[in-house]
C-alpha positions as CSV (number, residue, x, y, z in Angstrom):
1,M,-1.0,7.7,21.0
2,K,0.9,10.3,18.6
3,A,1.3,14.1,19.9
4,I,-1.4,15.0,16.7
5,H,-4.1,12.8,18.8
6,F,-3.4,14.6,21.7
7,V,-3.5,18.1,20.0
8,C,-6.7,17.3,18.3
9,L,-8.2,15.9,21.5
10,A,-7.1,18.8,23.7
11,V,-8.6,21.2,20.7
12,S,-11.8,19.2,21.0
13,L,-12.1,19.3,24.7
14,L,-11.6,23.2,24.3
15,L,-14.2,23.3,21.8
16,G,-16.8,21.5,24.3
17,G,-16.1,23.5,27.1
18,S,-16.4,26.6,25.6
19,A,-19.9,25.4,24.3
20,Y,-20.4,24.7,27.9
21,L,-19.6,28.1,29.2
22,A,-21.5,29.8,26.6
23,C,-24.7,28.2,27.3
24,E,-24.0,25.6,30.5
25,S,-25.6,22.8,28.8
26,P,-24.4,19.5,28.6
27,F,-26.0,18.1,25.9
28,V,-24.4,21.1,23.4
29,A,-21.3,20.7,24.8
30,L,-21.0,16.9,24.2
31,G,-22.5,17.9,20.8
32,V,-19.6,20.0,19.9
33,L,-17.2,17.6,21.5
34,G,-18.2,14.8,19.3
35,M,-18.4,17.4,16.7
36,G,-15.0,18.0,16.9
37,I,-13.3,14.6,17.7
38,T,-15.0,13.1,14.5
39,S,-13.7,15.9,12.3
40,C,-10.3,15.3,13.3
41,L,-10.6,11.3,13.5
42,L,-12.2,11.0,10.1
43,F,-10.8,13.9,8.0
44,I,-8.0,16.1,9.7
45,I,-5.9,13.4,11.1
46,P,-5.8,11.6,8.2
47,C,-5.2,14.7,5.9
48,L,-2.2,15.5,7.8
49,K,-0.8,11.8,7.7
50,R,-0.9,12.0,4.1
51,F,0.0,15.1,3.9
52,G,3.3,13.9,6.0
53,L,3.8,10.7,4.1
54,K,3.6,13.0,0.9
55,S,6.4,15.5,2.0
56,T,8.7,12.8,3.6
57,K,8.7,11.0,0.3
58,R,9.4,14.4,-1.7
59,H,12.2,15.0,0.6
60,E,13.5,11.2,0.4
61,C,13.3,11.1,-3.4
62,Y,15.2,14.4,-3.8
63,L,17.9,13.0,-1.8
64,F,17.9,9.3,-3.8
65,I,18.3,11.0,-7.0
66,H,21.2,13.1,-6.1
67,S,23.4,10.7,-4.1
68,Y,22.7,7.8,-6.7
69,L,23.7,10.1,-9.4
70,I,26.7,11.5,-7.6
71,T,28.0,7.7,-6.7
72,L,27.1,6.6,-10.3
73,S,29.3,9.0,-11.7
74,V,32.0,8.3,-9.5
75,T,31.9,4.2,-9.3
76,S,29.9,3.3,-12.4
77,S,27.7,0.9,-10.4
78,L,23.9,0.6,-10.0
79,G,24.9,-1.7,-6.8
80,R,26.8,0.6,-4.7
81,S,25.1,3.8,-6.2
82,F,21.9,2.3,-4.9
83,E,23.3,1.5,-1.8
84,A,24.7,4.9,-0.8
85,A,21.3,6.5,-2.0
86,T,19.1,4.3,0.4
87,D,21.4,5.2,3.5
88,S,20.1,8.4,4.5
89,L,16.4,7.3,3.6
90,G,13.7,6.8,7.1
91,P,12.1,3.5,8.3
92,M,9.5,4.0,5.9
93,F,11.3,2.8,3.3
94,H,13.4,0.0,4.8
95,E,10.1,-1.7,5.4
96,L,10.6,-2.6,1.6
97,D,14.2,-4.1,2.3
98,D,12.8,-7.7,1.7
99,T,10.9,-7.0,-1.2
100,L,14.3,-5.3,-3.1
101,S,16.6,-8.3,-1.8
102,R,15.2,-10.4,-4.4
103,M,15.9,-8.0,-7.3
104,N,18.7,-7.0,-9.0
105,D,20.2,-3.7,-9.2
106,K,18.2,-2.2,-11.9
107,E,14.8,-3.9,-10.7
108,K,15.3,-2.3,-7.3
109,V,15.5,1.4,-8.9
110,E,12.5,0.8,-11.2
111,Y,10.4,-0.5,-8.2
112,L,10.9,2.5,-6.5
113,A,8.9,4.5,-9.0
114,N,5.6,2.7,-7.1
115,Y,7.1,4.3,-3.9
116,F,8.0,7.9,-4.3
117,E,4.8,8.4,-6.8
118,T,6.6,11.3,-8.4
119,D,7.0,12.5,-12.0
120,I,10.9,14.0,-11.2
121,Y,11.6,10.4,-10.2
122,R,10.3,9.1,-13.7
123,M,12.5,11.5,-15.3
124,F,15.0,10.0,-13.4
125,L,14.5,6.7,-14.5
126,S,14.2,8.0,-18.3
127,I,17.8,9.6,-17.6
128,L,19.2,6.1,-15.9
129,D,18.0,4.1,-18.9
130,L,19.7,7.0,-21.6
131,Y,22.7,6.6,-19.6
132,L,22.5,2.3,-19.0
133,N,22.1,2.6,-23.3
134,R,24.3,5.3,-24.7
135,G,26.6,6.3,-21.9
136,G,28.4,9.4,-21.5
137,D,28.7,11.4,-18.2
138,V,25.2,11.2,-16.2
139,L,26.0,14.0,-14.2
140,R,25.9,16.1,-17.7
141,L,22.6,14.2,-18.8
142,S,21.0,14.6,-15.6
143,A,21.9,18.1,-15.0
144,E,18.6,19.8,-15.8
145,L,16.6,17.0,-13.7
146,T,18.8,18.0,-10.7
147,A,18.4,21.5,-11.1
148,E,14.9,20.9,-11.1
149,S,14.6,18.4,-8.4
150,A,16.2,21.3,-6.2
151,R,13.9,23.7,-7.2
152,I,10.7,21.7,-6.3
153,E,12.3,20.6,-2.8
154,E,13.2,24.5,-2.1
155,T,9.9,25.9,-3.4
156,E,7.9,23.1,-1.5
157,Q,10.1,23.9,1.8
158,Q,9.1,27.7,1.2
159,Y,5.6,27.0,0.9
160,E,5.4,25.1,4.0
161,R,7.1,27.8,6.1
162,M,4.3,29.9,4.6
163,A,1.3,27.9,5.3
164,A,2.4,27.4,8.9
165,K,2.3,31.3,9.5
166,R,-1.0,31.2,8.0
167,M,-2.4,28.1,10.0
168,G,-1.2,30.3,13.2
169,S,-3.3,33.3,11.7
170,F,-6.4,31.4,10.7
171,I,-6.3,29.6,14.3
172,M,-6.1,33.3,16.0
173,L,-8.7,34.4,14.5
174,W,-11.2,31.3,15.5
175,L,-9.8,32.0,19.3
176,M,-11.1,35.5,19.4
177,A,-14.5,34.4,17.9
178,L,-14.4,32.0,20.9
179,V,-13.9,34.8,23.2
180,I,-16.4,36.4,22.1
181,V,-18.9,33.8,22.4
182,V,-17.4,32.6,26.0
183,F,-17.8,36.1,26.3
184,I,-21.6,36.6,26.0
185,R,-21.9,34.6,29.8
186,F,-19.6,36.8,31.7
187,G,-20.2,40.5,29.7
188,L,-24.1,40.0,29.7
189,P,-24.9,38.5,32.8
190,T,-28.7,39.9,32.7
191,Y,-29.5,38.4,29.6
192,F,-27.4,35.3,29.6
193,G,-30.4,33.7,32.5
194,S,-32.8,33.8,29.9
195,L,-30.9,33.2,26.9
196,K,-29.0,29.7,27.6
197,D,-32.0,27.9,27.9
198,S,-33.4,29.4,24.5
199,M,-33.5,26.7,21.5
200,T,-32.6,29.0,19.4
201,Y,-29.6,30.6,21.0
202,Q,-28.3,26.4,21.4
203,G,-29.1,26.0,17.8
204,A,-27.4,29.1,17.0
205,L,-24.3,27.8,19.0
206,L,-24.1,24.2,17.5
207,I,-24.3,25.8,14.2
208,F,-21.3,28.0,14.6
209,Y,-19.1,25.0,15.6
210,A,-20.4,23.1,13.0
211,F,-19.2,25.9,10.7
212,M,-16.1,26.1,12.7
213,S,-15.4,22.6,12.2
214,L,-15.9,22.5,8.6
215,S,-14.0,25.5,8.2
216,F,-10.6,23.5,9.9
217,C,-11.5,20.5,7.4
218,L,-11.6,22.8,4.5
219,Y,-8.6,24.9,5.7
220,C,-6.5,21.7,6.0
221,Y,-7.5,20.2,2.7
222,F,-6.7,23.3,0.8
223,H,-3.0,24.0,3.2
224,T,-2.1,20.5,2.5
225,G,-3.7,19.9,-1.0
226,V,-4.2,16.1,-0.4
227,F,-7.7,14.4,0.1
228,P,-7.5,12.3,3.0
229,Y,-8.9,9.2,1.6
230,R,-8.1,7.5,-2.2
231,F,-11.0,6.3,-4.1
232,K,-10.4,3.4,-6.4
233,R,-12.1,3.3,-9.8
234,R,-14.3,0.3,-10.2
235,V,-13.5,-1.3,-13.4
236,R,-16.5,-2.7,-16.0
237,H,-15.0,-6.0,-17.2
238,V,-17.0,-6.4,-20.8
239,D,-17.4,-10.4,-21.9
240,E,-15.9,-10.6,-25.2
241,T,-19.0,-12.6,-26.3
242,E,-21.2,-9.4,-25.6
243,E,-18.4,-7.0,-27.5
244,A,-18.5,-9.5,-30.3
245,S,-22.2,-9.4,-30.4
């Protein structure tokens, strides 16, 4: 089990434990625990995984483009350029080795458009076609491309650092809210005995934890900018005879 699963399990246990302290109801505690685990498994973890995959591919695309163009300017060889550009890429990329081994040098570069899935890589392919058809200095042709690629990489890294700080502040706010909820038991011991058995109080606690889980899911979505799932469009095929009619 990966670290992110342990973290999500620990957070879910923390929420369930705080709910039990707040009302001493095992049913409410189990409901909150299940709510936390469900939110993590169905939304937060898939969202973070897709975000991590997107960030990894963006960084690999940046490394690939720069290494490929520099090697191409020195050797004028598509094969050597591809080998040099892929040396620094991670194991996720090398899962494609069997597929790429059956392609020629130009097809390998074009095939990676499906792997990187970025506009900057499609721009790179356009410049590569221009270089192969007309010749010239490939570094001069790609000067604007490499500058834009570096700018995107730097901007995304700055955003990720800022987002991590904001995430810390967001978590601290909800921790303070949990402290206040638990404080009801220890700060108001006189009223807690009658309050803990109140259905209204237990229902309010469930709503509070549901809102907390929803807020974490929404924050994760807006923080990463990706939705955890992809939905394929259903294409309606129209029969030729129907079109003719």
